[in-house]
C-alpha positions in Angstrom: 20.9 18.7 6.9 22.3 15.9 5.3 20.1 13.6 3.2 19.9 10.4 1.0 18.4 10.6 -2.3 16.5 7.3 -3.1 15.0 7.6 -6.3 11.3 5.1 -6.7 11.0 4.2 -10.6 7.2 3.7 -10.4 6.7 2.1 -13.5 3.7 1.6 -15.8 4.8 -2.3 -16.1 3.5 -4.2 -19.4 2.5 -7.9 -18.5 4.8 -10.2 -20.7 6.3 -7.6 -22.6 9.9 -7.6 -21.3 11.8 -5.7 -24.2 9.6 -2.9 -23.8 9.7 -2.8 -20.1 13.4 -3.1 -20.2 13.5 0.0 -22.5 12.0 1.8 -20.2 13.3 0.7 -17.0 16.9 2.2 -18.8 15.2 5.2 -19.5 13.9 5.7 -16.4 17.0 4.6 -14.2 19.0 7.0 -16.4 16.9 9.7 -16.0 16.8 8.9 -11.8 20.7 8.4 -11.7 20.7 11.9 -13.7 19.0 13.9 -11.1 21.3 12.2 -8.4 19.8 9.4 -6.7 22.4 7.6 -4.4 19.9 4.2 -4.5 17.5 3.6 -7.4 14.5 1.2 -6.3 12.3 -0.5 -9.2 9.2 -2.4 -8.6 8.7 -5.8 -8.4 9.0 -8.2 -11.4 9.6 -5.1 -13.3 10.8 -6.6 -16.5 8.1 -8.8 -17.3 5.0 -8.0 -15.0 3.0 -10.3 -12.2 0.2 -12.5 -13.3 1.6 -15.5 -14.2 -0.3 -19.2 -14.4 2.5 -21.6 -14.2 6.2 -21.9 -14.3 6.0 -23.0 -18.3 4.4 -19.4 -18.7 6.9 -17.4 -16.9 10.2 -19.3 -17.9 9.2 -17.8 -21.5 10.1 -13.9 -20.3 12.5 -15.3 -17.2 16.3 -14.5 -17.7 19.2 -15.6 -15.3 20.8 -13.2 -13.1 23.5 -12.3 -15.5 20.7 -11.8 -18.4 20.1 -8.7 -20.3 18.1 -6.9 -18.0 20.1 -7.1 -15.4 23.4 -6.1 -17.0 21.5 -2.9 -18.4 21.4 -1.8 -14.9 24.7 -2.7 -14.2 25.9 -0.4 -16.9 23.8 2.3 -15.7 25.1 2.2 -11.9 28.7 1.5 -12.6 28.5 5.3 -14.6 26.6 7.2 -12.3 28.2 5.2 -9.2 24.8 4.4 -7.6 22.8 1.5 -6.2 20.2 -0.2 -8.4 17.6 -2.8 -7.1 15.6 -4.5 -10.1 12.7 -7.1 -9.7 12.7 -9.6 -12.4 11.7 -13.4 -13.1 14.7 -15.3 -12.7 15.3 -18.6 -14.0 18.1 -21.0 -12.9 19.5 -21.9 -16.0 21.1 -25.3 -14.3 17.8 -26.2 -12.5 14.9 -24.9 -14.6 13.8 -23.0 -11.3 12.3 -20.2 -11.4 11.9 -17.4 -8.8 10.7 -14.1 -7.6 13.7 -11.9 -7.6 15.7 -8.7 -6.7 19.4 -8.0 -7.8 21.3 -5.3 -6.4 23.8 -3.9 -8.8 26.4 -1.5 -6.6 28.3 1.6 -7.3 30.8 -0.3 -9.5 28.3 -2.1 -11.5 28.8 -5.5 -9.4 26.2 -7.9 -8.4 26.1 -7.1 -4.7 22.7 -9.5 -3.9 20.1 -11.7 -5.9 17.5 -11.6 -3.4 14.8 -14.4 -3.7 10.9 -13.5 -2.6 10.3 -15.8 0.5 6.4 -15.8 0.3 6.8 -16.6 -3.4 3.8 -17.1 -5.8 2.0 -20.4 -5.2 1.4 -20.9 -8.8 4.9 -20.4 -10.5 7.7 -19.5 -8.4 9.8 -21.4 -6.1 10.2 -19.4 -2.3 13.7 -18.0 -1.5 15.5 -19.7 1.3 14.3 -17.8 4.6 18.1 -18.3 5.6 19.3 -16.2 2.5 21.5 -13.1 2.9 19.2 -10.0 2.3 21.2 -6.9 3.5 24.3 -5.3 1.7 26.3 -2.7 2.8 26.5 0.9 1.8 28.3 4.2 2.5 24.9 5.0 4.7 24.3 2.0 6.7 23.0 -1.5 5.7 20.1 -2.0 3.7 17.5 -5.2 3.3 15.4 -6.3 0.2 12.1 -7.8 1.3 9.8 -8.2 -1.9 6.3 -7.4 -1.4 4.4 -9.6 0.5 7.5 -10.5 2.6 6.2 -7.5 4.4 3.0 -8.8 5.0 4.1 -11.0 8.1 6.0 -8.9 11.0 8.5 -11.7 11.4 10.5 -11.4 8.3 11.0 -7.6 8.5 11.6 -8.0 11.9 14.5 -10.7 11.0 16.0 -8.4 8.6 16.1 -5.7 11.2 17.7 -8.0 13.7 20.4 -8.9 11.2 21.3 -5.1 11.4 19.2 -3.4 8.8 19.5 0.2 8.9 16.9 0.6 5.8 14.1 -1.5 4.6 14.1 -1.5 0.6 10.7 -3.4 -0.9 10.3 -3.5 -4.2 6.4 -4.1 -4.7 3.5 -5.2 -7.1 0.7 -4.3 -4.7 -2.3 -2.1 -5.7 -4.5 -0.5 -3.0 -8.1 -2.2 -2.8 -8.5 -4.9 0.1 -5.3 -4.3 2.1 -3.7 -0.7 1.9 0.1 -1.3 2.0 0.8 1.8 3.9 -0.7 1.0 6.9 1.4 -2.1 6.9 4.9 -0.3 5.9 4.6 2.4 8.3 4.0 -0.6 11.3 6.9 -2.4 10.0 9.1 0.8 9.8 8.0 1.8 13.4 8.3 -1.5 15.0 11.8 -2.0 13.8 12.8 1.3 14.2 14.3 1.5 10.5 13.4 3.5 7.7 11.1 1.8 4.7 10.8 2.7 1.4 8.6 0.9 -1.3 8.9 1.2 -4.7 5.2 0.1 -6.0 4.1 0.3 -9.5 1.2 1.9 -12.0 -0.9 0.6 -14.9 -2.7 -2.7 -15.7 -1.5 -6.0 -15.1 -3.1 -9.3 -16.6 -5.4 -9.7 -13.5 -5.2 -6.4 -11.7 -5.1 -2.6 -12.0 -2.5 -0.7 -10.4 -3.2 2.6 -11.3 -3.8 3.8 -7.3 -0.9 1.8 -6.0 1.4 3.8 -3.9 5.2 4.1 -3.6 6.2 5.3 0.4 8.9 6.1 2.2 8.8 5.8 6.3 11.3 7.0 8.4 12.3 5.1 11.2 9.7 6.5 13.8 7.1 5.6 11.2 6.8 9.6 10.3 5.5 9.7 6.7 8.2 11.2 4.3 6.3 10.6 1.2 3.3 8.8 0.0 3.2 9.1 -4.2 0.9 7.5 -7.2 0.6 8.4 -10.6 -1.5 7.0 -13.6 1.7 7.0 -15.8 5.2 5.9 -15.2 7.1 8.6 -13.4 10.1 8.5 -10.7 9.8 9.9 -7.7 12.4 11.2 -5.2 12.6 10.8 -1.4 14.9 11.9 0.8 16.1 10.3 3.8 17.5 12.0 6.7 21.1 11.2 7.6 23.1 12.1 10.5 26.9 12.2 10.3 26.7 10.8 7.0 24.5 7.5 8.0 21.1 6.9 8.2 18.8 7.7 11.3 17.9 4.3 13.0 16.3 3.5 16.6 16.7 -0.1 16.1 18.6 -0.7 19.0 16.6 1.5 21.4 13.4 -0.3 20.0 15.0 -4.1 20.6 16.1 -3.2 23.9 12.4 -4.3 25.2 12.5 -7.6 23.5 12.3 -10.8 25.6 13.1 -13.6 23.5 13.1 -15.9 26.4 9.3 -15.2 26.3 9.1 -16.0 22.8 10.3 -19.5 22.3 6.6 -21.1 21.4 7.0 -19.2 17.9 9.3 -22.3 16.9 6.4 -25.1 17.1 5.4 -26.6 13.7 1.5 -25.8 13.9 0.8 -27.2 10.2 -1.3 -30.0 11.6 -3.0 -28.2 14.4 -6.2 -27.9 12.4 -8.4 -27.7 15.7 -6.6 -25.3 18.2 -9.5 -26.0 21.0 -8.8 -29.7 21.0 -4.9 -29.2 20.2 -4.6 -26.6 23.5 -7.7 -27.9 25.7 -9.2 -24.5 25.5 -12.2 -23.4 26.4 -15.3 -24.3 24.5 -15.6 -21.5 22.0 -18.7 -19.5 22.0 -19.5 -15.8 20.8 -18.0 -12.9 23.3 -19.0 -9.6 23.8 -15.6 -7.2 23.9 -16.2 -3.8 25.2 -13.3 -0.9 25.6 -14.3 1.6 28.2 -12.7 4.9 28.3 -11.6 6.7 31.4 -14.4 9.2 30.7 -17.1 6.9 31.4 -14.8 5.3 34.6 -16.6 6.4 38.0 -15.4 4.1 40.6 -17.9 3.7 43.3 -20.7 3.9 40.7 -21.2 0.4 39.0 -24.4 1.9 37.2 -22.4 3.9 34.8 -21.9 0.2 33.2 -25.4 -0.6 32.7 -25.7 1.1 29.3 -23.2 -1.0 27.2 -24.6 -4.5 28.2 -27.9 -3.8 26.4 -26.9 -6.4 23.9 -25.2 -8.6 26.4 -28.0 -11.5 25.2 -26.0 -11.9 22.1 -22.9 -13.2 23.7 -22.1 -16.2 25.7 -19.3 -14.2 27.6 -18.3 -10.6 28.1 -14.9 -9.1 28.3 -14.8 -5.2 29.4 -11.6 -3.2 28.8 -10.3 -0.3 30.6 -7.4 2.2 30.1 -4.2 2.5 32.2 -5.5 4.3 35.2 -3.9 6.5 37.9 -5.3 5.4 41.2 -4.2 6.4 44.6 -4.7 3.1 46.0 -3.9 -0.1 43.7 -5.7 -2.4 46.3 -8.8 -0.7 46.5 -8.8 -0.4 42.7 -8.6 -3.8 42.1 -11.3 -4.6 44.9 -13.7 -1.8 42.8 -13.2 -4.1 39.9 -13.9 -7.5 41.2 -17.1 -6.1 42.5 -18.5 -4.6 39.1 -17.1 -7.9 37.8 -19.5 -9.6 40.1 -22.4 -7.6 39.3 -22.0 -7.7 35.6 -20.7 -11.5 35.0 -18.1 -10.5 33.3 -14.0 -9.8 33.3 -12.7 -6.7 33.6 -9.1 -5.9 32.2 -7.2 -2.6 33.1 -3.9 -1.3 33.8 -3.0 0.7 37.2 -0.4 2.8 38.1 -0.2 4.3 41.5 2.2 6.4 43.4 5.0 4.1 43.0 5.0 4.4 39.1 5.1 0.6 38.4 2.5 -0.2 35.8 0.3 -3.7 36.2 -2.2 -5.5 34.1 -4.6 -6.9 35.5 -7.5 -9.3 34.9 -10.7 -9.6 37.3 -13.0 -12.4 36.9 -16.7 -12.8 38.3 -16.0 -15.7 40.1 -13.5 -13.4 42.4 -10.3 -14.4 40.7 -7.4 -12.0 39.6 -4.6 -12.4 37.6 -1.8 -9.8 37.7 1.2 -8.9 35.1 3.8 -6.7 35.4 5.3 -6.5 32.0 8.7 -5.5 33.0 9.3 -8.2 35.4 6.6 -11.1 34.8 6.2 -13.4 31.8 2.9 -13.8 29.5 0.1 -14.9 31.2 -2.8 -17.0 29.5 -6.4 -16.6 31.1 -9.1 -19.2 30.8 -12.4 -17.8 30.5 -15.4 -19.7 29.6 -15.5 -19.4 26.2 -12.0 -17.9 25.6 -8.5 -17.3 26.2 -6.8 -13.9 26.7 -3.5 -12.4 27.6 -2.3 -8.8 29.1 0.2 -7.1 27.0 1.8 -3.6 27.1 1.9 -1.5 24.1 5.3 -1.7 23.9 5.3 -5.6 24.1 3.1 -5.6 21.1 5.7 -3.8 18.7 7.4 -6.9 18.8 5.5 -9.6 16.6 7.4 -12.4 18.3 5.7 -11.7 21.2 2.1 -12.1 19.6 3.0 -14.8 17.6 4.2 -17.2 20.6 1.1 -16.2 22.2 -1.0 -17.4 19.3 0.4 -20.6 18.9 0.1 -21.1 22.7 -3.7 -20.8 21.9 -4.2 -17.4 22.5 -7.5 -16.1 21.3 -7.3 -12.2 22.2 -4.5 -9.8 23.6 -5.8 -6.8 25.8 -3.7 -4.0 25.7 -4.5 -1.3 28.6 -2.7 2.1 27.8 -2.8 5.8 28.6 -3.4 6.3 24.9 -2.3 5.5 21.1 -0.9 7.6 18.0 -1.3 6.7 14.4 1.6 4.6 14.3 0.6 2.7 17.3 -3.0 1.6 15.3 -0.9 0.8 12.7 1.5 -1.6 14.7 -1.5 -2.9 16.5 -3.8 -3.6 14.0 -0.9 -5.5 12.1 -0.3 -7.7 15.2 -3.7 -9.4 13.9 -2.1 -10.9 11.0 -0.2 -13.0 14.0 -3.7 -14.7 14.1 -5.2 -13.3 17.6 -7.5 -10.4 17.8 -6.1 -7.3 19.5 -8.4 -5.2 22.1 -6.5 -2.0 22.8 -8.0 0.9 25.0 -6.7 4.4 25.8 -8.3 7.1 27.4 -10.1 8.6 24.7 -9.4 6.1 22.0 -9.7 2.5 21.5 -9.6 -0.4 18.6 -10.4 -3.8 18.4 -8.7 -5.6 15.6 -9.7 -9.2 14.3 -7.3 -11.3 11.9 -7.6 -10.5 8.4 -9.1 -13.1 6.1 -6.5 -13.5 3.1 -4.8 -10.4 2.5 -7.8 -8.4 3.0 -7.3 -5.8 5.7 -8.6 -7.1 9.5 -11.6 -6.3 10.7 -11.7 -3.1 12.6 -14.1 -1.4 15.3 -13.0 2.5 17.0 -14.0 4.0 19.5 -13.2 7.8 20.1 -13.9 10.2 22.7 -16.9 8.9 25.1 -17.6 6.1 22.8 -15.4 3.4 23.5 -14.9 0.3 20.9 -17.0 -2.5 21.2 -17.9 -6.3 18.6 -18.9 -9.2 18.6 -15.9 -11.9 18.6 -17.1 -15.3 17.0 -14.2 -17.3 19.0 -14.6 -20.4 17.1 -13.5 -18.7 13.8 -9.9 -17.2 16.0 -9.6 -21.2 16.7 -8.5 -21.7 12.8 -5.0 -20.3 12.7 -2.9 -20.6 10.5 1.1 -19.2 10.4 3.7 -18.5 8.4 6.5 -20.5 9.3 9.3 -19.7 6.6 11.3 -18.0 9.4 15.0 -17.6 11.2 13.7 -19.0 14.5 17.2 -19.5 15.7 17.8 -15.7 14.7 14.5 -14.6 16.5 15.0 -16.3 19.7 18.7 -15.3 20.2 19.6 -12.2 22.1 19.6 -8.8 20.4 22.1 -8.2 17.9 23.7 -11.4 18.4 24.0 -14.3 16.1 23.1 -17.7 17.4 26.6 -19.1 16.7 28.0 -15.9 18.8 25.4 -16.8 21.6 26.3 -20.5 21.3 30.2 -19.3 22.0 29.0 -16.9 24.8 27.4 -19.9 26.9 30.2 -22.0 26.3 32.6 -19.6 27.4 30.7 -18.9 30.5 30.3 -23.0 31.4 34.3 -23.3 30.9 34.9 -20.3 33.4 32.4 -22.4 36.0 34.3 -25.2 34.8 37.0 -25.8 37.9 
């Protein structure tokens, strides 16, 4: 099988010592090239270290794009005929502006890309433009560069994939601890259908220890290719499978289920929406208990089996029960039963139903006797206002698209309910990371369920998991979900254009259609 050799220079970076770091980078990049690496990725800010407190402080070690560190890598790239990605602190000599940048040197040693981190460090770095070029061509396909926390928000990697990336390269300075980046990186590969390779670091920075930081590689399906760490500097080699000399990508198949016409709310500027309750006239927030009930518990005709789940009902002002995707002989009889139990327990019951026609329908039955029904393949998103909570019904496939969840969060949604037959580890990583888009997720399968709350700062999302006979359960403080903060440095036009088409190309199509229709 053909494979692409990519080297990750897992460097013990010394903070504020560019000369030492440069010597080590030259040594290790030469070593990687001699071992046959066709692409070499170095860590974020490999030249300088990470933790700077001010523009003045970083300026003392920053370099222009044609500075000594980039030039040293250019010589190695040209001599070996490989690509090198180098993270470094860039200073623009014309303006004095500092950036957290990654230079890409081509096989001829020439600069092919200089990418500036979009989610830049507030203390000293100017954010890169969300419209900047992040892709470069290689003989094996198109690669895109994201720097560390650029991979945190789902819409930034998604934009790179929509531009045509077959491979995401992530120079990082991300120690383990509050949020293990492996979950996020695996999710980003899986949801975009393209491989992801992240080069982390080791050693001790000024304010953080990185000895446990992990460099990783994931396949286009989210499969684990490598997860490596070392207390000392080391070069890790990973091999990505090729097909007829090209990187394997499933982006086209993954994006086939995108529905950009449903995502338009992502363009809304929510900076001034400090109180989502008043902004969207939402139900008054109060604690709501969410229970996931696996099919193992579910016996139609016997509402008493639910009683044991409701022992702590007095803690919450509302109750939402989530069931998996259920195969039923008669869809309308199943809806009638769920309405009965909704009335009996004063709760909203959400489920997926599939009968003999094979069409999946998502439903929410309320204690007042009303029913909300949605077929994801044909119906727009639905917003359901309960007494103290706004929820929506989504399929697992829809949750693979960060645009969908971001749009719903901007419309004031508190909770996305996801009934499915089951979830694998990749699904759990993807759906958990969706909570970063600022709403809670309640996903229920037949033998596993999980409820995820949006993370605080860069900590991991809070999660309750249920397996076997025990479904996940969580008391949700809805008022906290109303304080949403969105990251909006994104290419909205690209994200709302049809798959694989630039906004200008889409406009040209529409103009052509109108001209054809004009007599």
